[in-house]
N, C-alpha and C positions, 0 to 999 in steps of 0.2 A: 439575604443576598439575592440579586437579580437571578431569575430562573436560568438565564443563559449561562451563568457562571457558578451555579450552585455547587458543583463538585469542588470548587476551590475553597470551600469552607473546611475541607479536610486537610489537616496539616501535612500529612504524608503525601497527599496528592499535589499540594502546592510545590513541595520539593521536587516531586517526580516530573511535573510538567515544566518547571523552570529548568531543570537539568536537561530535559528533552529539547527545549527551545535552543539552548546553547549548542548542544550536540548536533541538532538537525541543521543549524547554520553551517557547521563544519562539514556535515555530510553532503549538503548541496554544493558546497565549494569543491569537494573532492569529485563529485560526479561531473561537474563542468570541467575541472582540471584534467581528469582522467580521459574524458572524450577528446579534449583538445590536444592532450599529449599524444594520444594514439593517432588522431586524424592529421595533425599538422607537423609533429616532430618525428614520430617513429614510422609513419607511412605517408603516402601522398594522397590524403583524403580518402582512405579506404573505408567505406562503410562496412565491408565484410569484417575487417579487423576490429572495428568498433563493436560490431554485433557479436563477434566471438568473445571479446572481453566481457561484455555484459552477460552473455550466455554462460561463461565459465563461473561468473559470480553467483548465478542462480542454480547452477547444475547440482551442487551438493544436496540441496534441500529435497530433490527428487528421491535420493537414496537414503538420506538421513532423517527426513522430516518426520515420518511416523515414529521412529525410535526416539527422536528428540521430544516429540509430544508426550510419549509415555514417560520419558525421564522427567519432564516437567510435572507430570501428575504424581511422580514418586518422591521428588526431592523438594527442598526449600527453594522456591523460585527466586527469591531475592539473592540468595548466595550464588545460584547458577548464573543470574544476570551479571553479577560482579565479575565472574570469570569470563563470560562471553564478551562483555563490553571491553574488558581489558585486552582480550585477544584481538578484537577488531581495531582498537586503538594502536596496538603494536604493528598491525599490518599497514596502517596509514603512515606510521612513523618510518617504517623501513622503506616504503615506496618514496616518501619525501626525501630521505637521505640519499637514495639511489639517484633521484632526479637532480638534487642540489649538487651532488658530487660529479655529475656528468657520466655516471656509470650505467644508467638505465638502458635496457634493451626491451624489445617488444615481448620477449618471452618472460622477462621479469614481471611485466604488467599482467600477463596471462596467469603466471604462477600465484602472484599475490591476490589477484581477483578470485582465484580458486580457493585460496586459504581463507580469504574474507568470507567467501560463500559457506565454507565449513562452519566457521564461527557463527555466522548469521543463521545457519540452519538450526543450530541449537538455541540461539537467542530468540528467534521470532515467535515460536509457539508460547514459550513462557512469558515473554514480554507482553504478548496480547492478553494472555490469561491473567497476568499479574494485576491488571487494572481492576478486575473484579475483587481482588484481595485488598486493594488500597482504599476503595470507596465502598459505601453500602450499595446493596443491590438496586435500590431506587435511583441511584445516581450513575449507574453504569452507562446508559445512553448519553447522558450529558458528558461524562468523562471521556467516552470514546470520541464524541464530537469535538471536545476541547483538545484532545490529543491531535486530531486532524487539524484543528486551527493552529496549534503550535507547530505542527509539521509544515503547514503551508505558510505560516508567517515566516518561518525560516526559509521556506522556498522563495518567498518574496524578496528576502534580503540576500540569501546565500549566493545565487547565481550572479547577481549584480556585483557583489563583493569579489567573487571569484574572477569575473571578467576584468575588474579593475586590478586585482593582484596579478593576474596573468599578464596583462598589458604592461604593468610596471616592472615586475621582478620575475615573471615566468611561473611555470606550474608547480615547481618544487615547494615553495612556501605555502601554497594552498593545501598541499597534502600535510605539511607539518602543522598548520593551523587546525586541520581536522583532527589530527592525532591528539593535540592538546585539548580539543573540545570534548573528548570522551571523559576527561576528568570531571566535567560537570555532572554527568550521569552517575559516575562512580561515587562521587561525594554525596549526591542526593540519596543514593542507596544506603550508604554508610550512616547517614544522619537520620534515617527514618526511625520513628518510634515503633519498634517491633511489637510492643504491647498493643498498639492500636491497629495493627494489620489484622485482616480477617482471612487467614489461610484456609484453603479448601482442605478437606480431609485427604491425606495422602493415600494413594492406592498401594496396597501391599503387593509384593512380587507374586506373580502367578503366571501360569502358561496361557497363551492365547490372548493376551491383553490388547495387542495391536490389532489382531483380527476382530476382537470385540468392538474396537472403535469403528472399523469399517462396516461391521454389521449394523451398528447403531445408525450410521449415516444411510446405509442402504434401506433401512426401515423408515426413513424420513424423506418423503418426496420433496418437501420444501427445501431441505438441505441439499438434496441431489441437484435440484434445479439451480440453486445458487452456485454450487461447485462448477457445473457445466458453463453457466454464464460467465463466471469469473475467469475460468480457464480460457474461453474463447476471446473475450474482450481484453483480458490482460495479456495474453500471448501475442495477439496480432494488432491490438490497438494502442496499448499503453507502452510505447517505446519512444517517448518523447526526447529522452536524452540522446537518442540516435537521430531521430527525424528532425528535431530542432537544429541539431548541429549541422546536419546535411542541408537543410533548407537555408540556414544562415550562410554556409560556406559555398555550396555548389549552385544554389538557385539565386540568392541575392548577393553573393560575392562580398560578404562582410566579415568582420573580424571577431575576436573573442568577446569584446564588450557588447556587441549587438547580440551575439549568441547568448551570453549570460542574461541579457535583458529579456529575452524571450521567456526564460524560465520564471523570471520575476513577474512578468505581465500575466502569464498563465496562473501564477499563484494568487493574483487578485481574484480570479474566479473561484479557485479552490478555497481560499480563505473565506470569501463571502458565503459559499455553500456550507462550509464547516460551521460558521456562526449561525446560519439558519438552522442547521441540523441540531445545534446545541439547544435550541428552544423546544424541540420536539421531545415528548415524553414517551412516545411509542413509535414503532416502525411498521411500515406497511409493505406488503409484497410488491405493490405497484410502484413504489419508489425504485425498486430494483429493476423491474421490467422497463418502466418509463425512463429510468436513468440510462439503461443500455441503449434504448432507441435514440434518446436525445444525444447521447455521446456520438453515435454513428453519424447522425445528421450534421452535428456541429463540426466534426472532424472533416467530413466531406466538403463542407463550406470552406473550412480553413485551407484545404488542399487546393482550392480554386482561386485563392486570393492572388491578385496580380503583383502586389508589392510587399516589401518588408513591413511597412506600417500597417496595412490592412491584414496581413497575416498575423501580426502581433495582436491586433484588435480582436480577430476571430478566435484567438486562444483563450480569451476571457470566458465566453460561453462554453468552450471545450472544458475548461477547468471546472466550471459549475456543474456540468453534466457528469464529468468523471468522478468528482468528489461525492456528489449525491449518490451515484451508483455504488461506489466503494464503501461509503459510510453505511448505507442501507444494508449491504451484504454483511459487513463486519458486525454491526449492531445486532442484526437478526440472528447470526450464528452465536454471538455471545449470550443473548438473552434467552434463547430457546434451547440451549444445550444444558443437560444436567451437569452440575459442578464436577462430579467425579469423572466425567468424560470430556470436560472442556479442553484440557491440554491436547488430548489425542484428536479431537474434532478440529480444533484450531490448527493443529499440525497438518492435517489433510488439507484444510483450507489454504494454508500457506504454501503447501506443495502445488496445488492447482493454480494458485495465484502467481507464484514465482517460478514454479517448475517448468512452465511452458516457455520461459524466456530463452533457455538454450535452443529451443526450436524457433521461436518467433524472432528473436533479435538478429541472428545471422540471416534469416530469410528476409526480414525487413531491410537489413543492410545491403543484402545482395540485390534486392529489387531496386533500391535507391541507386545503387552503383550502376546497374545495367539499364534501367528504364527511367530513372530520375526520381528525386526525392518526393515529388508530389504523389507518385504512384504508390510509394510505401505508405503514405497516409490514406490513400484510397482503399488499399487492402484492409487496413484496420477499420475504416468506416463501413465497408460492405459487410465484413464479418460481424461487427457489432449490431448492425441493423437486422441482419438475418437471424442472429442469435436472439435478439429481443423479440422479433416476430414469432420465432419458433416457440419461445417461452409463453408468449401471449396466446398462441393457438393451443398449447398444452393446458394452460389455465382455463381457456374457454371450454375445452373438452371435459376437463375434470369437474367444472362447475355447471356444465349444461347451460351456458350463457352464449347468446349469439355473439360472434366476433365483432360485429358492428357496434353492439352495445358495449362490449368490453373495451373497444378502442376509445369510445366516448368517455368511459369511466376512468381513463388514466389521468387522474387528477389527485393532487396530494391529500385531499380530504375524503376521497371515496375509495372503498375497498369492496370488491365483489368476490374475492377468492375465499375458499373454505379449505385451506390446507390443514391437515391434521397430523398430530403425532401418532406413533403407533399405539396400539392398545395399551392402556394403563397410563397414558400421558394426556395432558390437556391440549386443547386446540391451540395451534400456533397462531392462526388468524381466524377471527370470527367476524360476523357481519356487523359488529357494533362500532368501529373496526379495531379492536385492541388486541394485543397479545395477552391471552388470559392466563392467569395463575391465581386461583382464588378470585378475589374481586378486582385485581389489577394486574399490572405487568409482573412477570416473574423476575424479580429483581428490580429491584427498585430504584476494544476494541471493537502499511503498513508503511530510520533509526528512531529513536525512542519516541516515535509517535507513540516517544520511545515506546508509542506507536506512532508504517507509513501507514507506515503501512498502509490506517485506512487511507493512506495516501495513494493517489492514483499512480504514483511511480513505483509503488510496491515494496520498496525496501526502506526500513526505518532504522535509525541508528544513532 
């Protein structure tokens, strides 16, 4: 099978990624419908209200994420995902019923966003780690990239379909379609051949296991740098469901169809980047740093676009940069984390990825409301560039390399960093430039991107 699609040779993974594609289309439909409902039906284009809605959806993972990761290390991940996916589907169903019956109020949207966030907090770490149990270690990078491709193929179709549905029959049916789409993931989980899964050894109950996860990360400078970059770029830069809605409505004065189309256009870039990532067998730290810098630059360019057409065109390179950054972060965390710690480490990763949204989304919405939607994009661009430059300087100091030479080395095929695991572990990045584990990569991840997750929008489902 073509190396770009080699993970599809695994029966269970084919089920998983197919269910993910259907569910993700529904997820993107709900994202568009929810923002449109809040902005145009329940408020008068309030970016703050849209930001609060998004923030509430990601708030629970801040408090529940570490425990959810530990739970994923202790229990059967497949069974846990059956419960969480069902719960998220019920949230979409209830919201759809409220909208269709004309009973919905803003506080209903807030409450259901919070409940969805609780279910997602338990879902995300296990969903990310489950990929490593479905495919062999050597196929993990490819599976993570194909998850991203599935997520972004759905992103290509979902917003456009949502815009059409909203224009024809309103937002309610979009929520109901999303609720139905969860059946695809649930059925794929039920039909898996459990004998072919490769479950990680479950962690027995003991005191201090959550703290043990934090200590593991603290001893890993490469993971610490990824966590900081993901928090800054994700919190302030990746709020496109808000910024695109406000650019479409308040800057270009267009309707739901044009708003939905922006998400589909951006998905052209993210899908292209995901397919390029699927061909890589190893991951390099400079994909992470270079991705953050490229993301900031491309977002700044998009913010300056004078018309709807050119703004849409500018979103394609934004999508490429954002997906390259997120995929590199996700894959590096997956491949370089011990299997017994993977659930807890990924939980912390999801906390920093999604946990900043309750801060960033309302702030971005407020800036857009007070100063204009373009300035909300500028904020994310500036933060991403500064974060990338800071990481570059840090790598320069640790490696004893001149900054000018390091800047020149930001190229997909060159690596100059020598980040190491703590004593007793093998090097994460070497000058060859592969992730070492014996003679090759260790192992051979955000809705069900079913995982996004490595999706730039951060929530998969």
